Backbone as a printed PyTorch tensor [residue, N CA C, xyz], in Angstrom:
tensor([[[ -7.0350,   5.9360,   2.4680],
         [ -8.2600,   5.8930,   3.1570],
         [ -8.8530,   7.3200,   2.7770]],

        [[ -8.0870,   8.2440,   2.5150],
         [ -8.8280,   9.7950,   2.1590],
         [ -9.1060,   9.5720,   0.6990]],

        [[ -8.6990,   8.6160,  -0.1050],
         [ -8.8580,   8.4170,  -1.2900],
         [-10.4670,   7.8120,  -1.4950]],

        [[-10.9440,   7.2270,  -0.6520],
         [-12.2010,   6.5890,  -0.6510],
         [-13.4840,   7.3480,  -1.3700]],

        [[-13.3750,   8.7030,  -1.2420],
         [-14.3870,   9.3470,  -1.9950],
         [-14.3390,   9.5660,  -3.6730]],

        [[-13.0480,   9.2990,  -4.0390],
         [-12.4570,   9.8270,  -5.3650],
         [-13.6090,   9.6190,  -6.4760]],

        [[-14.0460,   8.4790,  -6.5930],
         [-15.2980,   8.1480,  -7.4470],
         [-16.5840,   8.0290,  -6.7790]],

        [[-16.7520,   7.4810,  -5.6370],
         [-17.8370,   7.1420,  -5.0330],
         [-18.4730,   8.4820,  -4.7080]],

        [[-18.0260,   9.4690,  -4.3660],
         [-18.6470,  10.6940,  -3.9810],
         [-19.5290,  11.3990,  -5.1470]],

        [[-18.6880,  11.0490,  -6.1900],
         [-19.4050,  11.5890,  -7.4910],
         [-20.7400,  10.8840,  -7.8180]],

        [[-20.6840,   9.6470,  -7.4490],
         [-22.0090,   9.0590,  -7.5400],
         [-22.8910,   9.3760,  -6.8120]],

        [[-22.6330,   9.5510,  -5.5840],
         [-23.4300,  10.0710,  -4.5810],
         [-24.1660,  11.2600,  -4.7410]],

        [[-23.2370,  12.2650,  -5.1580],
         [-23.6320,  13.6310,  -5.3320],
         [-24.3180,  13.9340,  -6.7780]],

        [[-24.1620,  12.8950,  -7.6040],
         [-24.7600,  13.1240,  -8.9410],
         [-23.8280,  13.9010,  -9.9690]],

        [[-22.6910,  14.0550,  -9.6800],
         [-21.6000,  14.7950, -10.2090],
         [-21.2110,  13.8460, -11.1980]],

        [[-21.2340,  12.4050, -11.2310],
         [-21.0380,  11.6370, -12.5000],
         [-21.6810,  11.8660, -13.7750]],

        [[-23.0820,  12.3910, -13.4930],
         [-23.9320,  12.4790, -14.7210],
         [-23.2680,  13.7840, -15.5220]],

        [[-22.7090,  14.8180, -14.7050],
         [-22.1360,  15.9750, -15.5740],
         [-20.8920,  15.5810, -16.0250]],

        [[-19.8650,  14.8660, -15.2590],
         [-18.5910,  14.5680, -15.6530],
         [-18.6780,  13.7170, -16.9160]],

        [[-19.3570,  12.6320, -16.8690],
         [-19.2680,  11.6980, -17.7850],
         [-19.8890,  11.9510, -19.1000]],

        [[-20.7030,  13.0090, -19.0480],
         [-21.3030,  13.6670, -20.2940],
         [-20.2720,  14.4660, -20.8560]],

        [[-19.2800,  15.0200, -20.3740],
         [-18.4510,  16.1000, -21.1090],
         [-17.3860,  15.2530, -22.2230]],

        [[-16.8840,  15.9520, -23.0920],
         [-16.1230,  15.3240, -24.1290],
         [-15.0640,  14.4970, -23.7520]],

        [[-14.4740,  15.0300, -22.6130],
         [-13.3710,  14.1870, -22.1980],
         [-13.5780,  13.5660, -20.8850]],

        [[-14.8500,  13.5730, -20.4000],
         [-15.0250,  12.8740, -19.0950],
         [-14.8250,  11.3550, -18.8390]],

        [[-14.7530,  10.4560, -20.0540],
         [-14.7410,   9.2770, -20.0830],
         [-13.4360,   8.9000, -20.3160]],

        [[-12.2770,   9.6700, -20.6650],
         [-11.1060,   9.3260, -21.0030],
         [-10.0580,  10.3300, -20.2430]],

        [[ -9.7610,  11.5710, -20.7530],
         [ -8.5780,  12.2130, -20.1810],
         [ -9.2860,  12.4520, -18.5280]],

        [[-10.1290,  12.8460, -18.3420],
         [-10.5230,  13.3390, -17.0950],
         [-10.2470,  12.0150, -15.9850]],

        [[-10.7410,  10.7910, -16.4060],
         [-10.4730,   9.6350, -15.5720],
         [ -9.0780,   9.4420, -15.2180]],

        [[ -8.2610,   9.4720, -16.2220],
         [ -6.9200,   9.2960, -16.2190],
         [ -6.1700,  10.3720, -15.3820]],

        [[ -6.6350,  11.8280, -15.2220],
         [ -6.3020,  12.8430, -14.5840],
         [ -6.6780,  12.4400, -12.9480]],

        [[ -7.7560,  12.1480, -12.8610],
         [ -8.1310,  11.7910, -11.3230],
         [ -7.3490,  10.5080, -10.8190]],

        [[ -6.9210,   9.5100, -11.6670],
         [ -6.2860,   8.5980, -11.1060],
         [ -4.7660,   8.9670, -10.8800]],

        [[ -4.3420,   9.7700, -11.9680],
         [ -2.8140,  10.4130, -11.6800],
         [ -2.7380,  11.3560, -10.5000]],

        [[ -3.7440,  11.9640, -10.3320],
         [ -3.9580,  13.0200,  -9.0230],
         [ -3.8420,  12.2020,  -7.8220]],

        [[ -4.6690,  11.2520,  -7.9360],
         [ -4.6270,  10.6470,  -6.5360],
         [ -3.7310,   9.7520,  -6.2610]],

        [[ -2.8370,   9.1080,  -7.1970],
         [ -1.4820,   8.5690,  -6.8750],
         [ -0.4650,   9.6220,  -6.5720]],

        [[ -0.5660,  10.9120,  -7.1780],
         [  0.2610,  11.8010,  -6.8030],
         [  0.2680,  12.4010,  -5.4140]],

        [[ -1.1350,  12.6940,  -5.0720],
         [ -1.6030,  12.9250,  -3.5310],
         [ -0.9530,  11.7250,  -2.7050]],

        [[ -1.4300,  10.4000,  -3.1020],
         [ -0.8080,   9.2810,  -2.0180],
         [  0.6900,   9.1260,  -1.9690]],

        [[  1.4810,   9.8280,  -3.2030],
         [  2.9330,   9.8310,  -2.9160],
         [  3.5770,  10.9190,  -1.7950]],

        [[  2.6010,  12.2920,  -2.2530],
         [  3.2230,  13.3370,  -1.4540],
         [  2.8160,  13.1770,   0.2100]],

        [[  1.7880,  12.5230,   0.3190],
         [  1.3170,  12.2170,   1.7540],
         [  2.1960,  11.3280,   2.4320]],

        [[  2.5420,  10.2110,   1.7200],
         [  3.5050,   9.1840,   2.1270],
         [  4.8910,   9.8430,   2.3530]],

        [[  5.2700,  10.9350,   1.4370],
         [  6.6760,  11.5660,   1.6690],
         [  6.6060,  12.3390,   2.9490]],

        [[  5.5480,  13.1170,   2.9290],
         [  5.4710,  13.7580,   4.1500],
         [  5.5200,  13.1720,   5.5360]],

        [[  4.8540,  11.9490,   5.5620],
         [  4.6800,  11.0330,   6.8030],
         [  6.1480,  10.7280,   6.9080]],

        [[  6.6250,  10.2750,   5.8020],
         [  7.9670,   9.5480,   5.9910],
         [  9.0960,  10.4790,   6.6890]],

        [[  9.0050,  11.7890,   5.9780],
         [ 10.1200,  12.7000,   6.6630],
         [  9.6420,  12.9130,   7.8770]],

        [[  8.4870,  12.9790,   8.3540],
         [  8.2810,  13.3960,   9.6800],
         [  8.6560,  12.2920,  10.6550]],

        [[  8.3310,  10.9220,  10.3990],
         [  8.8780,   9.7250,  11.0140],
         [ 10.4190,   9.8550,  11.2980]],

        [[ 10.9940,   9.6120,  10.0580],
         [ 12.3430,   9.5410,   9.9850],
         [ 12.9500,  10.7890,  10.5010]],

        [[ 12.5280,  11.8830,  10.3160],
         [ 13.1060,  13.0830,  10.9110],
         [ 13.1440,  13.1210,  12.6190]],

        [[ 11.9260,  12.5950,  12.7930],
         [ 11.9150,  12.5810,  14.5720],
         [ 12.8270,  11.4980,  15.2550]],

        [[ 13.0120,  10.3880,  14.3360],
         [ 13.8650,   9.1920,  14.8510],
         [ 15.2960,   9.9730,  14.8890]],

        [[ 15.5830,  10.6180,  13.7590],
         [ 17.1710,  11.2000,  13.5780],
         [ 17.2800,  12.2180,  14.7280]],

        [[ 16.2520,  12.9550,  15.1550],
         [ 16.3050,  14.0830,  16.1440],
         [ 16.5070,  13.3870,  17.5810]],

        [[ 15.7240,  12.3750,  17.9890],
         [ 15.6810,  11.7590,  19.1680],
         [ 16.9340,  10.7550,  19.4070]],

        [[ 17.1550,   9.9300,  18.3430],
         [ 18.2220,   8.7960,  18.3800],
         [ 19.5840,   9.1630,  17.7080]],

        [[ 19.5470,  10.2530,  16.6220],
         [ 20.8740,  10.6310,  15.8890],
         [ 20.8450,   9.5960,  14.8980]],

        [[ 21.9160,   9.6310,  14.0440],
         [ 22.1510,   9.1010,  12.8320],
         [ 23.5200,   8.1690,  13.0640]],

        [[ 24.1250,   8.0490,  14.5440],
         [ 25.1770,   7.5480,  14.5430],
         [ 25.0870,   5.9720,  14.1960]],

        [[ 23.8170,   5.3860,  14.3880],
         [ 23.7290,   3.6030,  14.3310],
         [ 23.4430,   3.4980,  12.7910]],

        [[ 23.5490,   4.6360,  11.6190],
         [ 23.2630,   4.2460,  10.4590],
         [ 24.2000,   3.2380,   9.5740]],

        [[ 25.3630,   3.1340,  10.2440],
         [ 26.2920,   2.0910,   9.7190],
         [ 26.3180,   1.1440,  10.6940]],

        [[ 25.7100,   0.7880,  11.5600],
         [ 25.8090,  -0.5020,  12.3730],
         [ 25.3370,  -1.6390,  11.6000]],

        [[ 25.6760,  -2.7610,  11.7210],
         [ 25.1450,  -3.8660,  11.0160],
         [ 23.9210,  -4.3860,  11.4060]],

        [[ 23.0590,  -4.9230,  10.6190],
         [ 21.5880,  -5.1400,  10.6730],
         [ 21.7770,  -6.2680,  11.7690]],

        [[ 22.5320,  -7.2710,  12.0920],
         [ 22.6560,  -8.3110,  12.8190],
         [ 22.8720,  -7.8740,  14.3380]],

        [[ 23.3680,  -6.4800,  14.6200],
         [ 23.1410,  -5.9540,  15.8800],
         [ 21.7900,  -5.9810,  16.4340]],

        [[ 20.6540,  -5.7240,  15.3420],
         [ 19.2150,  -5.5720,  15.9190],
         [ 18.7460,  -7.0080,  15.7940]],

        [[ 19.0380,  -7.6030,  14.7220],
         [ 18.1790,  -9.0520,  14.1560],
         [ 19.2980, -10.1030,  13.9910]],

        [[ 20.0440, -10.7980,  15.1250],
         [ 21.0890, -11.6560,  15.1170],
         [ 20.7560, -12.5920,  13.9110]],

        [[ 19.5960, -13.0330,  13.6640],
         [ 19.3350, -14.1250,  12.6040],
         [ 19.2590, -13.5840,  11.1560]],

        [[ 19.3440, -12.4720,  11.0570],
         [ 19.0150, -11.4530,   9.6610],
         [ 20.1700, -12.4380,   8.8050]],

        [[ 19.7550, -12.7680,   7.7310],
         [ 20.6500, -13.2480,   6.5510],
         [ 21.1000, -11.9950,   5.5580]],

        [[ 20.6260, -10.8490,   5.8910],
         [ 20.9860,  -9.6670,   4.9370],
         [ 21.9750,  -8.8490,   5.0980]],

        [[ 22.9120,  -8.7980,   4.3750],
         [ 24.4200,  -7.9800,   4.6140],
         [ 24.0880,  -6.5410,   4.3920]],

        [[ 23.1580,  -5.8550,   5.1910],
         [ 22.8350,  -4.5680,   5.1840],
         [ 23.2960,  -3.8050,   6.6230]],

        [[ 23.5260,  -2.5960,   6.5760],
         [ 23.6270,  -1.7510,   7.6460],
         [ 22.1600,  -1.3630,   8.0090]],

        [[ 22.1090,  -0.7280,   9.4480],
         [ 20.9470,  -0.5460,  10.0890],
         [ 20.4110,   0.6000,   9.0660]],

        [[ 20.8270,   1.6460,   8.5240],
         [ 20.7690,   2.7030,   7.6860],
         [ 19.8820,   2.1200,   6.4040]],

        [[ 20.6890,   1.3600,   5.9400],
         [ 20.2530,   0.6350,   4.3940],
         [ 18.8860,  -0.1400,   4.7850]],

        [[ 18.6280,  -0.8490,   5.6470],
         [ 17.5240,  -1.6240,   6.2570],
         [ 16.2630,  -0.6300,   6.3340]],

        [[ 16.6420,   0.4990,   6.9940],
         [ 15.5720,   1.6020,   7.2730],
         [ 14.9990,   2.0890,   5.9660]],

        [[ 15.8200,   2.4960,   5.1100],
         [ 15.4310,   2.9790,   3.6880],
         [ 14.8450,   1.7320,   2.7980]],

        [[ 15.0930,   0.4020,   3.0050],
         [ 14.5010,  -0.7510,   2.4800],
         [ 12.9910,  -0.7720,   3.1260]],

        [[ 12.8470,  -0.5540,   4.4030],
         [ 11.5420,  -0.5860,   4.8870],
         [ 10.7070,   0.6280,   4.5550]],

        [[ 11.3250,   1.9250,   4.4100],
         [ 10.6340,   2.9590,   3.8260],
         [ 10.0020,   2.6910,   2.3620]],

        [[ 11.0020,   2.0270,   1.5650],
         [ 10.6030,   1.5120,   0.2790],
         [  9.2350,   0.5720,   0.1610]],

        [[  9.4640,  -0.3100,   1.0710],
         [  8.4270,  -1.4000,   1.1370],
         [  7.2480,  -0.6930,   1.6400]],

        [[  7.0270,   0.1980,   2.4040],
         [  5.8650,   0.8530,   2.9750],
         [  5.1220,   1.7420,   1.7120]],

        [[  6.3250,   2.3270,   1.0300],
         [  5.7320,   3.0550,   0.0710],
         [  4.7950,   2.0190,  -0.9940]],

        [[  5.6470,   1.1100,  -1.3320],
         [  5.0140,   0.0160,  -2.2570],
         [  3.4280,  -0.3370,  -1.5910]],

        [[  3.5050,  -0.5000,  -0.1050],
         [  2.0070,  -0.7070,   0.1400],
         [  1.1370,   0.3480,   0.2220]],

        [[  1.6630,   1.4160,   0.3340],
         [  0.9610,   2.7770,   0.0140],
         [  0.2420,   2.9710,  -1.2740]],

        [[  1.2330,   2.7050,  -2.2720],
         [  0.5600,   2.9020,  -3.5330],
         [ -0.5020,   1.6140,  -3.8940]],

        [[ -0.0210,   0.2350,  -3.4400],
         [ -0.7940,  -0.7580,  -3.7800],
         [ -2.3330,  -0.3000,  -2.8970]],

        [[ -2.5450,   0.0620,  -1.8330],
         [ -3.7310,   0.4090,  -1.1660],
         [ -4.5120,   1.6330,  -1.7490]],

        [[ -3.6810,   2.4230,  -2.1880],
         [ -4.1810,   3.5780,  -3.1400],
         [ -4.9580,   3.1540,  -4.2990]],

        [[ -4.2210,   2.2860,  -4.9680],
         [ -4.8130,   1.7160,  -6.3250],
         [ -5.9750,   0.8430,  -5.8520]],

        [[ -6.0770,   0.1500,  -5.1290],
         [ -7.1180,  -0.7950,  -4.5470],
         [ -8.3390,  -0.0170,  -4.0630]],

        [[ -8.0780,   1.1470,  -3.3860],
         [ -9.0500,   2.2810,  -2.7520],
         [ -9.7950,   2.8150,  -4.0950]],

        [[ -9.0360,   3.2900,  -4.9950],
         [ -9.5170,   3.8290,  -6.3820],
         [-10.4570,   2.6850,  -6.8430]],

        [[ -9.8350,   1.4700,  -7.1020],
         [-10.8680,   0.2560,  -7.7680],
         [-12.2140,   0.1000,  -7.0820]],

        [[-12.0570,   0.4310,  -5.6100],
         [-13.2630,  -0.0640,  -4.8460],
         [-14.1470,   1.1350,  -4.6950]],

        [[-13.5860,   2.2660,  -4.9350],
         [-14.2820,   3.5380,  -5.1820],
         [-15.0660,   3.8700,  -6.1700]],

        [[-14.4010,   3.2910,  -7.3990],
         [-15.0350,   3.0710,  -8.7470],
         [-16.1760,   2.2210,  -8.9390]],

        [[-16.3850,   1.1310,  -7.9520],
         [-17.4570,   0.2550,  -7.9610],
         [-18.4970,   0.4310,  -7.0070]],

        [[-18.4000,   1.4550,  -6.2010],
         [-19.4370,   1.6990,  -5.3050],
         [-19.8380,   3.1420,  -5.0850]],

        [[-21.1420,   3.3320,  -4.9370],
         [-21.3660,   4.8710,  -4.1680],
         [-21.3440,   4.9910,  -2.8360]],

        [[-20.8830,   3.9500,  -2.0910],
         [-20.8520,   3.9550,  -0.6400],
         [-19.3260,   4.2890,  -0.0790]],

        [[-18.8150,   5.3600,   0.0680],
         [-17.8830,   5.9920,   0.6450],
         [-17.5470,   5.1980,   1.9030]],

        [[-18.3700,   4.8730,   2.7710],
         [-18.3110,   4.2180,   4.0370],
         [-17.6310,   3.0550,   3.6350]],

        [[-18.2090,   2.2370,   2.9870],
         [-18.1710,   0.6500,   2.7040],
         [-16.4920,   0.6720,   2.2150]],

        [[-16.0400,   1.5950,   1.4110],
         [-14.5240,   1.7150,   0.9130],
         [-13.6460,   1.8550,   2.1770]],

        [[-13.9800,   3.0580,   2.8120],
         [-13.2810,   3.3970,   3.9160],
         [-13.1150,   2.0100,   5.1370]],

        [[-14.3100,   1.4320,   5.2770],
         [-14.3490,   0.2970,   6.0800],
         [-13.2480,  -0.8480,   5.6370]],

        [[-13.6690,  -1.2070,   4.3000],
         [-12.7160,  -2.0870,   3.7690],
         [-11.2910,  -1.8300,   3.9210]],

        [[-10.8160,  -0.6600,   3.7410],
         [ -9.4080,  -0.1790,   3.8460],
         [ -9.1080,  -0.2560,   5.4400]],

        [[ -9.8960,  -0.1480,   6.2930],
         [ -9.5000,  -0.2430,   7.8280],
         [ -9.4330,  -1.6070,   8.1290]],

        [[-10.1420,  -2.3010,   7.5450],
         [ -9.9150,  -3.9200,   8.0540],
         [ -8.6960,  -4.4700,   7.3250]],

        [[ -8.4670,  -4.1940,   5.9610],
         [ -7.2960,  -4.6760,   5.4120],
         [ -5.7460,  -3.9770,   5.9120]],

        [[ -6.0000,  -2.8720,   6.3600],
         [ -4.8270,  -2.0240,   6.8150],
         [ -4.5180,  -2.3890,   8.3560]],

        [[ -5.7780,  -2.0490,   9.0100],
         [ -5.4260,  -2.2100,  10.8340],
         [ -5.6250,  -3.6260,  11.4630]],

        [[ -7.1010,  -4.0480,  11.0180],
         [ -7.4150,  -5.3380,  11.4300],
         [ -6.3820,  -6.6570,  11.3170]],

        [[ -5.8960,  -6.3350,  10.1290],
         [ -5.1480,  -7.7110,   9.7930],
         [ -3.8650,  -7.8940,  10.8380]],

        [[ -3.5970,  -6.7050,  11.1650],
         [ -2.4190,  -6.5530,  12.3760],
         [ -2.9400,  -7.4310,  13.7890]],

        [[ -4.0360,  -7.4680,  13.9470],
         [ -4.7810,  -8.2140,  15.0270],
         [ -5.0260,  -9.6510,  14.8560]],

        [[ -4.9780, -10.1420,  13.7490],
         [ -5.4610, -11.5510,  13.5780],
         [ -4.3560, -12.4070,  14.0410]],

        [[ -4.5190, -13.1530,  14.9210],
         [ -3.5440, -14.3100,  15.2740],
         [ -3.3840, -15.3980,  14.1820]],

        [[ -2.1370, -15.8960,  13.8880],
         [ -1.9390, -16.6260,  12.9790],
         [ -1.7350, -18.0820,  13.5340]],

        [[ -1.8330, -18.0900,  14.8630],
         [ -1.9070, -19.6120,  15.3510],
         [ -1.0130, -20.5770,  15.0250]],

        [[  0.1650, -19.8750,  14.4190],
         [  1.0210, -20.9090,  13.8600],
         [  0.9410, -21.7760,  12.7010]],

        [[ -0.3890, -21.2840,  11.9640],
         [ -0.7310, -21.9230,  10.8050],
         [  0.0540, -21.3790,   9.6120]],

        [[  0.8970, -22.2470,   9.0330],
         [  2.0890, -21.4280,   8.0210],
         [  1.3420, -20.6820,   6.9520]],

        [[  0.3480, -20.9400,   6.3230],
         [ -0.4060, -20.3020,   5.1370],
         [ -0.5950, -19.1050,   5.5000]],

        [[ -1.4530, -19.1450,   6.8810],
         [ -2.1330, -17.9530,   7.4240],
         [ -0.9720, -16.8000,   7.8220]],

        [[  0.1430, -17.3780,   8.3740],
         [  1.2680, -16.6770,   8.8310],
         [  1.7920, -16.0800,   7.5110]],

        [[  1.9140, -16.8590,   6.4310],
         [  2.7320, -16.0300,   5.2670],
         [  1.8660, -15.0460,   4.4670]],

        [[  0.5070, -15.1820,   4.7990],
         [ -0.2740, -14.1660,   4.1420],
         [ -0.7020, -13.0370,   4.8670]],

        [[ -0.4830, -13.3110,   6.3740],
         [ -0.7970, -11.9660,   7.3960],
         [  0.5060, -11.3330,   7.4070]],

        [[  1.6400, -12.1530,   6.7030],
         [  2.9930, -11.1010,   7.0890],
         [  3.0370, -10.1140,   5.8250]],

        [[  2.1470, -10.1530,   4.8430],
         [  2.2330,  -9.2350,   3.8000],
         [  1.5070,  -7.9270,   3.9320]],

        [[  0.7620,  -7.7970,   5.1050],
         [  0.1410,  -6.8080,   5.5490],
         [  1.0080,  -5.7270,   6.0250]],

        [[  0.6580,  -4.6420,   5.8050],
         [  1.6060,  -3.5000,   6.4030],
         [  1.6790,  -3.3770,   7.8570]],

        [[  0.9350,  -3.7190,   8.6420],
         [  1.2250,  -3.5100,  10.3950],
         [  1.9870,  -4.8120,  10.6420]],

        [[  1.8440,  -5.9820,   9.8170],
         [  2.9060,  -7.2500,  10.1860],
         [  4.1260,  -6.8720,   9.6350]],

        [[  4.5090,  -6.4240,   8.6350],
         [  5.8680,  -6.0250,   8.1740],
         [  6.4260,  -4.7490,   8.4680]],

        [[  5.7150,  -3.7200,   9.1620],
         [  6.3420,  -2.5090,   9.5160],
         [  7.1960,  -2.6030,  10.7080]],

        [[  7.3200,  -3.6280,  11.6610],
         [  8.3290,  -3.7550,  12.6570],
         [  9.5110,  -3.7420,  12.0750]],

        [[ 10.5260,  -2.8480,  12.3970],
         [ 11.7030,  -2.7400,  11.8750],
         [ 12.4630,  -4.0880,  11.3460]],

        [[ 12.3570,  -4.6450,  12.4680],
         [ 13.4050,  -6.1470,  12.2990],
         [ 12.5150,  -7.2350,  11.5410]],

        [[ 11.3730,  -7.3000,  11.2210],
         [ 10.4010,  -8.2010,  10.9170],
         [ 10.9070,  -8.6300,   9.5430]],

        [[ 10.9230,  -7.5950,   8.6620],
         [ 11.2340,  -8.0580,   6.9490],
         [ 12.5680,  -8.6400,   6.9320]],

        [[ 13.6250,  -8.2100,   7.8800],
         [ 14.9880,  -8.8630,   7.5920],
         [ 15.1240, -10.0820,   8.6290]],

        [[ 14.1420, -10.2520,   9.4620],
         [ 14.5040, -11.8010,  10.2470],
         [ 13.4440, -12.6000,  10.0990]],

        [[ 12.4090, -12.5420,   9.6080],
         [ 11.4650, -13.4140,   9.4900],
         [ 11.4690, -14.8120,   8.9420]],

        [[ 12.2700, -14.6900,   7.7380],
         [ 12.7440, -15.9930,   7.1460],
         [ 11.5560, -16.6260,   6.6070]],

        [[ 10.7210, -15.9170,   6.1490],
         [  9.3940, -16.5890,   5.4430],
         [  9.9120, -16.6330,   4.0390]],

        [[  9.3000, -17.7730,   3.2440],
         [  9.5270, -18.0760,   1.9350],
         [  8.3300, -18.3400,   1.2350]],

        [[  8.1710, -17.6260,  -0.1660],
         [  6.9420, -17.7900,  -0.8340],
         [  7.5840, -18.6080,  -2.2220]],

        [[  7.3720, -19.7490,  -2.0760],
         [  7.5310, -20.5290,  -3.7190],
         [  6.6240, -20.2460,  -4.6150]],

        [[  7.0640, -19.6520,  -5.7300],
         [  6.2920, -19.4160,  -6.9840],
         [  6.8100, -20.0360,  -8.1420]],

        [[  6.3200, -21.3080,  -8.3530],
         [  6.6940, -21.8590,  -9.4990],
         [  8.2010, -22.3410,  -9.3230]],

        [[  9.2820, -21.9330, -10.0730],
         [ 10.4920, -22.3600, -10.0180],
         [ 11.4030, -21.4640,  -8.9500]],

        [[ 10.3560, -20.1620,  -8.8210],
         [ 11.2450, -19.0310,  -7.9220],
         [ 10.8580, -19.2800,  -6.6090]],

        [[ 11.5520, -18.6680,  -5.6780],
         [ 11.2510, -18.7330,  -4.2000],
         [ 11.6160, -17.0620,  -3.7110]],

        [[ 10.4820, -16.4590,  -3.2220],
         [ 10.7790, -15.0770,  -2.8710],
         [ 10.9590, -15.2180,  -1.2610]],

        [[ 11.6320, -14.0380,  -0.7940],
         [ 11.7420, -13.9690,   0.8070],
         [ 10.5080, -13.0670,   0.9220]],

        [[ 10.2590, -12.4060,   2.0540],
         [  9.1290, -11.6380,   2.5950],
         [  9.2510, -10.4310,   1.8560]],

        [[ 10.4770,  -9.6450,   1.7980],
         [ 10.5550,  -8.3290,   1.0930],
         [ 10.4610,  -8.5820,  -0.3630]],

        [[ 10.7240,  -9.5610,  -1.1390],
         [ 10.3030,  -9.7800,  -2.6550],
         [  8.8180,  -9.9610,  -2.8810]],

        [[  8.2850, -10.6170,  -1.7750],
         [  6.8180, -10.8840,  -1.9070],
         [  6.1280,  -9.5050,  -1.6340]],

        [[  6.4570,  -9.0100,  -0.9910],
         [  5.5220,  -7.8040,  -0.4550],
         [  5.7530,  -6.8310,  -1.7490]],

        [[  6.8210,  -6.7000,  -2.3300],
         [  7.0090,  -5.7720,  -3.5290],
         [  6.0200,  -6.4880,  -4.7260]],

        [[  6.3190,  -7.6830,  -4.8140],
         [  5.5500,  -8.3910,  -6.0090],
         [  3.9700,  -8.0330,  -5.8230]],

        [[  3.5430,  -8.5560,  -4.6480],
         [  2.2980,  -8.3120,  -4.2680],
         [  1.5230,  -7.2050,  -4.5330]],

        [[  2.1920,  -5.9440,  -3.9190],
         [  1.4930,  -4.6630,  -4.0770],
         [  1.7120,  -4.1200,  -5.4540]],

        [[  2.8460,  -4.5830,  -6.1020],
         [  3.0810,  -4.1310,  -7.6300],
         [  1.7620,  -4.8240,  -8.3010]],

        [[  1.4580,  -6.1720,  -7.9210],
         [  0.4510,  -6.6660,  -8.7000],
         [ -0.8520,  -6.0580,  -8.4950]],

        [[ -1.1350,  -5.5640,  -7.0160],
         [ -2.5620,  -5.0160,  -6.8730],
         [ -2.6520,  -3.6470,  -7.5730]],

        [[ -1.4050,  -2.9530,  -7.6870],
         [ -1.5600,  -1.6680,  -8.3940],
         [ -1.7390,  -1.9530,  -9.8170]],

        [[ -1.2100,  -2.6240, -10.4930],
         [ -1.2670,  -3.1710, -11.8670],
         [ -2.6640,  -3.6130, -12.3850]],

        [[ -3.2320,  -4.3460, -11.3260],
         [ -4.6420,  -4.8730, -11.4520],
         [ -5.6990,  -3.6620, -11.3260]],

        [[ -5.5600,  -3.0080,  -9.9300],
         [ -6.6170,  -2.0320,  -9.4820],
         [ -6.5600,  -0.8940, -10.3000]],

        [[ -5.5030,  -0.2330, -10.8880],
         [ -5.7790,   0.9350, -11.3990],
         [ -6.3740,   1.0980, -12.6840]],

        [[ -5.8830,   0.0720, -13.7230],
         [ -7.1440,  -0.1340, -14.8220],
         [ -8.3860,  -0.2440, -14.4160]],

        [[ -8.5370,  -1.2070, -13.6470],
         [-10.0490,  -1.6530, -13.0160],
         [-10.7290,  -0.6150, -12.5620]],

        [[-10.1210,   0.6920, -12.0470],
         [-10.8180,   1.7800, -11.4010],
         [-11.1610,   2.7840, -12.6930]],

        [[-10.3190,   3.0790, -13.6150],
         [-10.3150,   3.7880, -14.5890],
         [-11.5920,   2.9870, -15.5220]],

        [[-11.6730,   1.8840, -15.7770],
         [-12.5620,   1.2700, -16.5640],
         [-13.9050,   1.4130, -16.0260]],

        [[-13.9150,   1.0610, -14.7630],
         [-15.2990,   0.8370, -13.9870],
         [-15.8430,   2.3500, -14.0920]],

        [[-14.9970,   3.3960, -13.8840],
         [-15.5800,   4.8280, -13.8030],
         [-16.0550,   5.1930, -15.5400]],

        [[-15.3930,   4.8150, -16.3650],
         [-15.8140,   5.0030, -17.7010],
         [-17.1510,   4.4480, -18.1380]],

        [[-17.0800,   3.1980, -17.5820],
         [-18.1560,   2.2910, -17.9290],
         [-19.4770,   2.5350, -17.3460]],

        [[-19.4820,   3.3300, -16.1960],
         [-20.6820,   3.7650, -15.2730],
         [-21.6040,   4.2140, -16.1170]],

        [[-22.8410,   3.6100, -15.7010],
         [-23.9630,   4.1750, -16.4110],
         [-24.7890,   5.1650, -15.6740]],

        [[-24.8220,   6.2860, -16.1610],
         [-25.5600,   7.1890, -15.1110],
         [-26.9110,   6.8530, -15.2920]],

        [[-27.3810,   7.1170, -13.8140],
         [-28.8320,   7.0030, -13.8130],
         [-29.7910,   7.9700, -14.2810]]])
């Protein structure tokens, strides 16, 4: 969400007219903005992850790291310990963080309204966790891919959701990784191209 003004604020302030008119404004500078935004998102995620995991370790200790995942989610088919599952969940949240960072950059490069980018992020990240699936299979599978729905520690390991993709069938963990990797791969070049091709008024 903090990346919302990356490009849109330049449109609002008129700085795009200066930036895009420079010799490297449509090439190196755009790439530098994208790399800096992703580095910022990574650093921010690491800080948050260290705080959350650190507090968990301080209050609950590390004794349960080697416990079987089935002690918390009996139906889990994964041969993981609780500690390994926690690390997998941190990895999934990082994939979602990068996916949303890239999507935010793409939206920011397409509009001069920072507020609309911010609101879109709020809806996709927060409000999707409040939408009831009503037992509708396809809706349940789609909603499971949003961060608030798979952030619960046991959900990715016991939801038993399957996503058939041609000859392959992915579980929830695989589909989360594939979804946010695809979002990142599509959104990042879209953000750069949109800003490069922006016509200054």
